[in-house]
ROKOL-86688 format. One line per 5 residues: number of its first residue (from 1); their letters; for each residue y, z, x of N, C-alpha, C. Coordinates in Angstrom, 3 decimals. Each point is the difference from the previous one (the first is absolute). Example, Ala and Ser with C-alpha at 12.3 -4.5 7.8 and 13.67 -1.06 7.14 Angstrom:
<recs>
1	as	-5.690:7.800:13.190:1.190:0.000:-0.890:1.200:0.000:0.900; 1.050:-0.720:-0.350:1.190:0.060:0.820:1.090:0.730:-0.770
</recs>
This chain:
<recs>
1	xxxxx	140.945:168.595:39.298:-1.429:0.284:0.072:-0.765:-0.691:-1.129; 0.644:-0.029:-1.194:-0.649:-0.659:-1.136:-0.152:-1.488:0.250; 1.018:-0.608:0.645:-0.074:-1.418:0.311:-1.121:-0.286:0.988; -0.186:0.869:0.981:-1.082:-0.166:0.969:-1.359:0.136:-0.676; -0.123:0.924:-0.949:-1.253:0.132:-0.733:-0.292:-1.215:-0.837
6	xxxxx	1.030:-0.612:-0.594:-0.187:-1.220:-0.783:-0.451:-1.138:0.897; 0.569:-0.092:1.184:-0.422:-1.021:0.960:-1.461:0.186:0.396; -0.378:1.233:0.264:-1.378:0.267:0.411:-0.985:-0.351:-1.110; 0.340:0.325:-1.245:-0.866:-0.356:-1.125:-0.111:-1.514:-0.149; 1.128:-0.692:0.142:-0.040:-1.455:-0.064:-0.820:-0.607:1.116
11	xxxxx	0.072:0.588:1.177:-0.783:-0.500:1.131:-1.493:0.178:-0.249; -0.389:1.145:-0.565:-1.417:0.242:-0.298:-0.501:-0.984:-1.056; 0.801:-0.231:-1.037:-0.391:-0.954:-1.040:-0.116:-1.413:0.574; 0.910:-0.363:0.893:-0.066:-1.321:0.620:-1.232:-0.132:0.890; -0.352:1.075:0.689:-1.214:-0.041:0.824:-1.249:-0.175:-0.870
16	xxxxx	-0.037:0.691:-1.143:-1.117:-0.181:-0.930:-0.021:-1.425:-0.559; 1.188:-0.580:-0.188:0.066:-1.384:-0.471:-0.604:-0.952:1.019; 0.263:0.239:1.279:-0.582:-0.843:1.048:-1.520:0.101:-0.012; -0.523:1.218:-0.125:-1.447:0.162:-0.064:-0.575:-0.707:-1.230; 0.707:0.086:-1.122:-0.460:-0.665:-1.210:-0.013:-1.509:0.134
21	xxxxx	1.012:-0.566:0.642:0.039:-1.442:0.196:-1.138:-0.477:0.902; -0.262:0.753:1.054:-1.098:-0.376:0.897:-1.339:0.092:-0.724; -0.189:1.074:-0.784:-1.248:0.154:-0.748:-0.157:-1.095:-1.039; 1.076:-0.322:-0.707:-0.073:-1.046:-1.017:-0.315:-1.355:0.617; 0.587:-0.281:1.154:-0.259:-1.281:0.660:-1.451:-0.122:0.444
26	xxxxx	-0.588:1.097:0.444:-1.372:-0.033:0.516:-1.053:0.106:-1.095; 0.355:0.518:-1.168:-0.988:0.200:-1.061:-0.511:-1.332:-0.539; -1.240:0.006:-0.455:-0.637:-1.210:-0.503:0.176:-0.146:-1.507; 0.421:1.034:-0.678:0.066:-0.031:-1.460:1.394:-0.380:-0.491; 0.457:-1.192:0.379:1.243:-0.501:-0.563:-0.242:-0.516:-1.423
31	xxxxx	-1.148:-0.536:-0.221:-0.397:-0.345:-1.361:-1.502:0.227:-0.137; -0.402:0.385:-1.202:-1.399:0.323:-0.258:-0.452:-0.722:-1.262; -1.292:-0.277:-0.058:-0.545:-0.749:-1.127:0.209:0.757:-1.306; 0.293:-0.764:-1.053:0.271:0.579:-1.301:-1.282:0.081:-0.822; -0.094:1.065:-0.807:-1.150:0.181:-0.877:0.383:-0.197:-1.461
36	xxxxx	1.132:-0.639:-0.230:0.434:-0.259:-1.377:-0.630:-1.289:-0.515; -0.468:0.012:-1.231:-0.594:-1.186:-0.602:-1.512:0.093:-0.061; -0.589:-1.052:-0.500:-1.453:-0.073:-0.162:-0.635:-0.683:1.201; -1.303:0.157:0.095:-0.807:-0.652:1.049:0.506:0.353:1.405; 0.319:1.276:0.199:0.463:0.464:1.299:-1.160:0.644:0.743
41	xxxxx	-0.163:-0.389:1.265:-1.060:0.572:0.826:0.507:1.308:0.585; -0.620:1.084:-0.402:0.429:1.324:0.466:-0.835:0.520:1.161; -0.947:-0.788:0.466:-0.845:0.464:1.099:0.697:-0.116:1.344; 1.126:-0.699:0.049:0.741:-0.127:1.238:1.489:-0.046:-0.282; 0.759:0.447:0.970:1.460:-0.002:-0.091:0.557:-0.740:1.205
46	xxxxx	0.959:-0.861:-0.255:0.598:-0.812:1.058:1.426:0.468:0.265; 0.341:0.092:1.279:1.329:0.406:0.428:0.537:-1.031:0.980; 1.300:-0.189:-0.017:0.651:-0.888:0.960:1.266:0.663:0.516; 0.204:-0.127:1.297:1.197:0.526:0.637:0.729:-1.102:0.739; 0.824:0.392:0.943:0.754:-0.969:0.787:-0.790:-0.528:1.183
51	xxxxx	-1.084:0.678:0.360:-0.723:-0.369:1.207:-1.469:-0.314:-0.255; -0.565:0.510:-1.076:-1.419:-0.218:-0.269:-0.285:0.208:-1.482; -1.199:-0.426:-0.400:-0.492:0.208:-1.361:-1.317:0.752:0.076; -0.266:0.825:-0.988:-1.197:0.833:-0.004:-0.686:-0.072:-1.358; -1.313:0.194:0.029:-0.818:0.065:-1.205:-0.785:1.304:0.053
56	xxxxx	0.165:0.819:-1.031:-0.696:1.282:-0.077:-1.115:-0.098:-1.046; -1.220:0.256:0.420:-1.137:-0.043:-0.902:-0.165:1.342:-0.709; -0.705:-0.041:-1.125:-0.242:1.233:-0.752:-0.887:0.966:0.777; -0.720:-0.500:1.001:-0.849:0.855:0.823:0.787:0.757:1.065; 1.316:-0.298:0.122:0.831:0.648:1.000:0.213:-0.831:1.247
61	xxxxx	-0.645:-1.148:0.095:0.150:-0.860:1.164:1.322:-0.758:-0.078; 0.701:-0.048:1.115:1.304:-0.659:0.076:-0.048:-1.085:1.057; 0.334:-1.213:-0.391:0.027:-1.139:0.905:1.413:-0.560:0.048; 0.538:-0.127:1.199:1.366:-0.503:0.181:-0.013:-1.222:0.908; 0.948:-0.880:-0.234:0.143:-1.211:0.800:1.469:-0.202:0.324
66	xxxxx	0.280:-0.122:1.273:1.372:-0.230:0.446:0.372:-1.453:-0.261; 1.241:-0.203:-0.447:0.458:-1.363:-0.237:-0.015:-0.785:1.303; -0.657:-1.166:-0.023:-0.205:-0.760:1.229:1.262:-0.732:0.459; 0.615:-0.733:-0.911:1.119:-0.858:0.381:1.277:0.443:-0.701; 1.089:0.047:0.735:1.282:0.351:-0.581:0.516:-1.102:-0.909
71	xxxxx	-0.263:-1.248:0.370:0.521:-1.121:-0.772:-0.700:-0.163:-1.348; -1.202:0.575:-0.151:-0.706:-0.093:-1.266:0.411:1.076:-0.997; 0.813:0.941:0.415:0.430:1.071:-0.892:1.060:-0.503:-0.968; 0.084:0.675:-1.137:1.010:-0.352:-0.984:1.388:0.423:0.481; 1.014:-0.538:-0.650:1.363:0.282:0.424:0.386:1.459:-0.151
76	xxxxx	-0.486:0.648:-1.090:0.382:1.400:-0.186:-0.623:0.912:1.035; -1.200:-0.347:0.482:-0.637:0.815:1.033:0.733:-0.159:1.325; 0.335:-1.233:0.368:0.734:-0.217:1.243:1.378:0.662:-0.050; 0.690:-0.161:-1.138:1.315:0.610:-0.122:-0.061:1.516:0.004; -1.004:0.573:-0.699:-0.133:1.457:-0.033:-0.310:0.549:1.384
81	xxxxx	-0.825:-0.691:0.745:-0.280:0.432:1.376:1.288:0.102:0.809; 0.770:-1.086:-0.012:1.214:-0.049:0.814:1.001:1.062:-0.451; 0.206:0.140:-1.308:0.993:0.946:-0.500:-0.404:1.451:0.263; -1.280:0.310:-0.150:-0.444:1.370:0.243:0.112:0.374:1.476; -0.304:-0.936:0.873:0.135:0.269:1.437:1.462:0.185:0.369
86	xxxxx	0.873:-0.850:-0.550:1.431:0.145:0.257:0.511:1.332:-0.538; -0.456:0.376:-1.201:0.420:1.269:-0.573:-0.426:1.193:0.838; -1.236:-0.016:0.485:-0.465:1.101:0.846:0.778:0.055:1.310; 0.321:-1.165:0.556:0.763:-0.028:1.249:1.411:0.546:-0.205; 0.637:-0.380:-1.109:1.343:0.503:-0.275:-0.011:1.508:-0.249
91	xxxxx	-1.041:0.488:-0.663:-0.115:1.450:-0.207:-0.148:0.734:1.329; -0.820:-0.554:0.890:-0.169:0.615:1.321:1.312:-0.025:0.772; 0.727:-1.109:-0.088:1.297:-0.082:0.672:0.987:0.983:-0.618; -0.076:0.154:-1.332:0.864:0.965:-0.661:-0.288:1.430:0.421; -1.271:0.314:0.249:-0.346:1.335:0.481:0.626:0.271:1.364
96	xxxxx	-0.045:-0.990:0.884:0.584:0.180:1.331:1.510:0.182:-0.083; 0.648:-0.843:-0.798:1.453:0.097:-0.140:0.388:1.302:-0.703; -0.764:0.356:-1.052:0.305:1.231:-0.722:-0.172:1.243:0.849; -0.948:-0.023:0.928:-0.203:1.147:0.889:1.237:0.250:0.858; 0.612:-1.072:0.467:1.201:0.142:0.829:1.164:0.548:-0.819
101	xxxxx	0.107:-0.421:-1.264:1.144:0.385:-0.803:-0.133:1.305:-0.759; -1.169:0.611:-0.009:-0.165:1.248:-0.754:0.748:1.151:0.677; 0.508:0.916:-0.832:0.773:1.120:0.507:-0.839:0.999:0.796; -1.311:0.018:-0.250:-0.853:0.970:0.679:-0.430:-0.470:1.384; 0.454:-1.173:0.439:-0.316:-0.484:1.333:1.251:0.079:0.879
106	xxxxx	-0.211:-0.032:1.295:1.117:0.131:0.944:0.541:-1.344:0.466; -0.583:-1.096:-0.445:0.481:-1.313:0.403:1.381:-0.250:-0.600; 0.925:-0.484:0.821:1.375:-0.294:-0.426:0.694:1.227:-0.599; -0.357:1.172:0.471:0.597:1.217:-0.553:1.476:0.136:0.341; 0.467:-0.703:1.033:1.402:0.076:0.383:0.884:-0.944:-0.811
111	xxxxx	-0.634:-0.868:-0.811:0.756:-0.948:-0.823:-0.544:0.074:-1.426; 0.558:0.894:-0.789:-0.508:0.243:-1.345:0.166:-1.213:-0.904; 1.117:-0.692:0.148:0.249:-1.154:-0.873:-1.019:-1.101:0.242; -0.289:-0.300:1.252:-0.999:-1.015:0.322:-1.395:0.441:-0.437; -0.277:1.287:0.149:-1.300:0.528:-0.402:-0.221:-0.178:-1.511
116	xxxxx	1.059:0.242:-0.786:-0.102:-0.178:-1.441:-0.246:-1.461:-0.361; 0.678:-0.912:0.708:-0.185:-1.424:-0.264:-1.417:-0.449:0.348; -0.560:0.544:1.052:-1.371:-0.349:0.374:-0.992:0.479:-1.060; 0.237:1.201:-0.546:-0.870:0.506:-1.059:0.057:-0.885:-1.237; 1.201:-0.454:-0.365:0.144:-0.900:-1.141:-0.707:-1.324:0.266
121	xxxxx	0.103:-0.496:1.242:-0.677:-1.249:0.355:-1.516:0.136:-0.147; -0.550:1.161:0.375:-1.430:0.224:-0.193:-0.380:-0.005:-1.463; 0.826:0.616:-0.856:-0.275:-0.019:-1.427:0.065:-1.394:-0.586; 0.952:-0.804:0.464:0.114:-1.381:-0.482:-1.230:-0.814:0.385; -0.539:0.242:1.186:-1.209:-0.708:0.418:-1.177:0.318:-0.927
126	xxxxx	-0.119:1.248:-0.421:-1.073:0.368:-0.929:0.169:-0.702:-1.342; 1.226:-0.057:-0.484:0.238:-0.652:-1.293:-0.273:-1.497:0.102; 0.403:-0.617:1.098:-0.273:-1.424:0.192:-1.498:-0.247:0.109; -0.703:0.880:0.710:-1.449:-0.149:0.146:-0.691:0.025:-1.352; 0.547:0.762:-0.925:-0.605:0.067:-1.331:0.409:-1.180:-0.858
131	xxxxx	1.308:-0.197:-0.178:0.489:-0.986:-0.953:-0.311:-1.427:0.430; 0.062:-0.277:1.301:-0.172:-1.365:0.486:-1.457:-0.309:0.318; -0.784:0.994:0.346:-1.355:-0.272:0.467:-1.075:0.579:-0.911; -0.164:1.307:0.020:-1.150:0.620:-0.657:0.013:-0.196:-1.506; 1.131:0.245:-0.639:0.058:-0.112:-1.458:-0.199:-1.436:-0.454
136	xxxxx	0.566:-0.958:0.727:-0.187:-1.403:-0.353:-1.458:-0.412:0.166; -0.647:0.440:1.095:-1.389:-0.382:0.256:-0.933:0.526:-1.088; 0.098:1.289:-0.322:-0.895:0.576:-0.996:0.289:-0.528:-1.402; 1.271:-0.185:-0.342:0.338:-0.503:-1.329:-0.405:-1.456:-0.162; 0.195:-0.797:1.041:-0.390:-1.402:-0.045:-1.520:-0.130:-0.154
141	xxxxx	-0.737:0.764:0.775:-1.461:-0.029:-0.085:-0.460:0.494:-1.375; 0.589:1.060:-0.499:-0.377:0.528:-1.307:0.328:-0.955:-1.130; 1.118:-0.705:0.106:0.369:-0.963:-1.038:-1.005:-1.147:-0.063; -0.506:-0.438:1.156:-1.021:-1.055:0.007:-1.294:0.472:-0.655; -0.359:1.264:0.226:-1.185:0.540:-0.656:0.195:0.033:-1.513
146	xxxxx	1.167:0.461:-0.424:0.275:0.088:-1.440:0.014:-1.377:-0.652; 0.616:-0.968:0.675:0.099:-1.335:-0.572:-1.369:-0.658:-0.149; -0.852:0.145:1.021:-1.332:-0.608:-0.075:-0.895:0.746:-0.992; 0.235:1.301:-0.169:-0.830:0.767:-0.935:0.223:-0.468:-1.436; 1.239:-0.303:-0.352:0.308:-0.432:-1.361:-0.040:-1.516:-0.171
151	xxxxx	-0.338:-0.707:1.062:-0.136:-1.460:-0.105:-1.286:-0.329:-0.759; 0.085:-0.708:-1.136:-1.230:-0.294:-0.763:-0.962:-0.922:0.723; 0.472:-0.710:1.014:-0.873:-0.910:0.733:-0.723:0.695:1.155; 0.318:1.266:0.255:-0.696:0.746:1.048:-1.334:0.503:-0.530; -1.108:-0.307:0.678:-1.312:0.503:-0.470:-0.017:1.522:-0.063
156	xxxxx	-0.744:0.533:-0.936:-0.041:1.448:-0.194:-0.497:0.719:1.238; -0.993:-0.569:0.651:-0.561:0.645:1.193:0.897:-0.129:1.224; 1.082:-0.767:-0.106:0.901:-0.198:1.143:1.322:0.733:-0.188; 0.079:0.873:-0.974:1.224:0.744:-0.238:-0.004:1.308:0.794; 1.164:0.326:0.512:0.145:1.205:0.813:1.074:0.903:-0.606
161	xxxxx	-0.030:1.252:0.419:0.997:0.981:-0.396:0.644:0.601:1.250; 1.055:0.798:-0.228:0.697:0.619:1.124:-0.934:0.947:0.754; 0.029:-0.110:1.335:-0.796:0.897:0.825:0.798:1.214:0.457; -0.683:0.899:0.664:0.640:1.243:0.448:1.086:-0.263:1.043; -0.165:-1.052:0.800:0.971:-0.274:1.059:1.378:-0.310:-0.568
166	xxxxx	0.058:-0.635:-1.169:1.285:-0.298:-0.614:0.732:1.282:-0.392; -0.731:0.944:-0.569:0.620:1.261:-0.399:0.454:0.794:1.226; -0.786:-0.047:1.067:0.416:0.667:1.246:1.266:-0.657:0.549; 0.055:-1.333:-0.050:1.178:-0.705:0.472:1.236:0.297:-0.834; -0.159:0.064:-1.314:1.141:0.336:-0.859:0.473:1.426:0.237
171	xxxxx	-0.937:0.913:0.192:0.389:1.377:0.300:0.714:0.107:1.335; -0.491:-0.731:1.015:0.656:0.012:1.305:1.393:-0.612:-0.083; 0.168:-1.025:-0.835:1.322:-0.606:-0.174:0.978:0.997:-0.611; -0.457:0.755:-0.978:0.869:1.010:-0.612:0.393:1.068:1.013; -0.940:0.432:0.827:0.307:1.003:1.022:0.996:-0.538:1.021
176	xxxxx	-0.132:-1.294:0.339:0.913:-0.597:0.970:1.428:-0.036:-0.546; 0.154:-0.333:-1.280:1.338:-0.036:-0.597:0.602:1.400:-0.074; -0.802:0.974:-0.447:0.510:1.370:-0.121:0.341:0.569:1.376; -0.922:-0.171:0.964:0.259:0.513:1.341:1.189:-0.671:0.667; 0.109:-1.325:-0.155:1.144:-0.693:0.573:1.311:0.410:-0.633
181	xxxxx	-0.011:0.220:-1.304:1.219:0.443:-0.690:0.430:1.377:0.481; -0.957:0.883:0.246:0.337:1.334:0.499:0.606:-0.076:1.400; -0.499:-0.900:0.821:0.582:-0.152:1.334:1.406:-0.589:-0.075; 0.248:-0.814:-1.031:1.324:-0.590:-0.158:1.003:0.992:-0.589; -0.489:1.056:-0.651:0.895:1.005:-0.595:0.551:0.904:1.088
186	xxxxx	0.851:-0.559:0.819:0.563:0.741:1.137:1.460:-0.372:0.112; 0.793:0.589:-0.846:1.422:-0.355:-0.067:0.870:1.215:0.300; 0.204:0.345:1.247:0.861:1.145:0.325:1.436:-0.286:-0.365; 0.731:1.035:-0.300:1.403:-0.168:-0.367:0.795:-0.493:1.203; 1.050:-0.784:-0.294:0.798:-0.550:1.089:0.768:1.086:0.743
191	xxxxx	0.356:1.036:-0.743:0.760:1.066:0.656:-0.813:0.744:1.027; -1.344:-0.017:-0.191:-0.849:0.728:0.942:-0.003:-0.640:1.359; 0.238:-1.333:0.044:-0.046:-0.684:1.288:1.335:-0.039:0.711; 1.099:0.491:-0.663:1.312:-0.040:0.619:0.250:1.270:0.803; 0.660:-0.128:1.100:0.375:1.157:0.817:1.515:0.029:0.087
196	xxxxx	0.576:1.130:-0.270:1.437:0.161:0.024:0.399:0.752:1.255; 1.129:-0.360:0.627:0.437:0.703:1.219:0.440:1.409:-0.341; -0.234:0.934:0.889:0.425:1.386:-0.259:1.512:0.089:-0.068; 0.534:0.921:-0.797:1.466:0.136:-0.110:0.605:0.468:1.319; 1.213:-0.393:0.216:0.698:0.362:1.235:0.283:1.500:0.036
201	xxxxx	-0.200:0.602:1.145:0.250:1.432:0.135:1.486:0.323:-0.123; 0.791:-0.898:0.538:1.442:0.253:-0.041:0.532:-0.007:-1.418; -0.612:-0.829:-0.857:0.484:-0.090:-1.380:-0.342:1.247:-0.781; -1.002:0.733:0.441:-0.405:1.182:-0.746:0.649:1.275:0.464; 0.793:-0.002:1.088:0.640:1.205:0.524:1.435:0.106:-0.531
206	xxxxx	0.331:1.164:-0.532:1.386:0.194:-0.458:0.941:0.187:1.183; 1.182:-0.502:-0.173:1.032:0.217:1.029:-0.158:-0.888:1.192; -0.735:-1.068:-0.124:-0.179:-0.894:1.164:0.961:-1.167:-0.037; 0.802:-0.124:-1.081:0.945:-1.103:-0.076:1.215:0.302:0.881; 0.430:-0.989:0.704:1.138:0.149:0.897:1.119:-0.924:-0.476
211	x	1.208:0.488:0.100:1.165:-0.780:-0.402:0.586:-0.712:1.232
</recs>
């Protein structure tokens, strides 16, 4: 029962990770204008995401523009788009596979060993979705922001800082690893899967030996 509860908790965390990845991919605040230094215009704030850029005025007016051409985007934006979409797809696939392998479902209930392997496969998909896709995309994008921020040749008004979408993506990546690990923690003892033949009735009766 404890193992089933651990699986259910891991599944919930993985589902929250999927929602976080989708939200992070859609958010516009992957990077935001920095207010560090002199001669900074504070009457407006600029944000850039994977799909559009926005300018927020001090009056509360928000103007956004969708990126027109894919080929004009920088390499980190194109790569982050692809990796985040792949990560969300793998998380969704992991949810489907994990549902089949969870102990609280009736799928493959007649084959416990196969059911356990399917649950582990779902957990591995979540870990791959994080390590190969989401974590690389957010870290790569964040490293470019950090590098340009400390570049002395970058104009002060063109420096950006980490946006909220990066923190959401990092949090979703952590949830995906934790949830996937919980789904993988399904190691039943080998003796539990073995079935032994019942003892012979004749061997247990006294006086049944014949000369």
